[in-house]
C-alpha positions as CSV (number, residue, x, y, z in Angstrom):
1,X,0.0,0.0,0.0
2,X,1.4,3.4,-0.9
3,X,1.2,6.4,1.3
4,X,-1.2,8.2,-1.1
5,X,-3.8,5.4,-1.1
6,X,-5.6,6.3,2.1
7,X,-5.9,10.1,1.5
8,X,-7.1,9.4,-2.1
9,X,-9.7,7.0,-0.8
10,X,-10.9,9.6,1.7
11,X,-11.2,12.2,-1.0
12,X,-13.2,9.9,-3.2
13,X,-15.5,8.9,-0.3
14,X,-16.2,12.6,0.5
15,X,-16.9,13.2,-3.2
16,X,-19.3,10.3,-3.4
17,X,-21.1,11.4,-0.2
18,X,-21.3,15.1,-0.9
19,X,-22.0,15.0,-4.7
20,X,-23.6,11.7,-5.6
21,X,-25.6,11.1,-2.4
22,X,-26.4,14.6,-1.0
23,X,-26.8,16.6,-4.1
24,X,-28.4,14.1,-6.4
25,X,-30.2,11.5,-4.4
26,X,-31.5,13.5,-1.6
27,X,-32.7,16.3,-3.9
28,X,-34.5,13.7,-6.1
29,X,-36.0,11.9,-3.2
30,X,-37.6,15.1,-1.9
31,X,-40.2,14.8,-4.6
32,X,-40.9,11.1,-4.2
33,X,-43.4,9.7,-1.8
34,X,-42.5,6.0,-2.5
35,X,-41.8,3.6,0.4
36,X,-38.8,2.3,-1.6
37,X,-37.2,5.7,-1.5
38,X,-36.9,5.5,2.3
39,X,-35.5,1.9,2.1
40,X,-32.9,2.9,-0.4
41,X,-32.0,5.9,1.7
42,X,-31.4,3.7,4.8
43,X,-29.4,1.1,2.8
44,X,-27.2,3.9,1.3
45,X,-26.6,5.6,4.6
46,X,-25.6,2.2,6.1
47,X,-23.1,1.6,3.4
48,X,-21.7,5.1,3.8
49,X,-21.3,4.5,7.5
50,X,-19.4,1.2,6.8
51,X,-17.0,3.0,4.5
52,X,-16.7,5.9,6.9
53,X,-15.8,3.6,9.8
54,X,-12.2,3.4,8.3
55,X,-11.8,7.1,9.1
56,X,-14.1,7.7,12.1
57,X,-14.9,4.4,13.7
58,X,-16.4,5.7,16.9
59,X,-18.6,8.3,15.3
60,X,-19.8,5.9,12.6
61,X,-20.5,3.3,15.2
62,X,-22.6,5.7,17.2
63,X,-24.5,6.8,14.1
64,X,-25.1,3.1,13.2
65,X,-26.6,2.5,16.6
66,X,-28.9,5.5,16.3
67,X,-30.0,4.4,12.8
């Protein structure tokens, strides 16, 4: 593993969370009243927390318990 791998992964993760999830999916889901939308939201947040646990294990664990 090179020294640049971890920071690059973190940057990509932040890009995915902030752009793909927050800007796209949450904005689109505001106009949907489907039950599937909520299930997809919870599944996605769960996966994001799993990835985030590499950087902030205690915070992501607390959020996982609250979810």
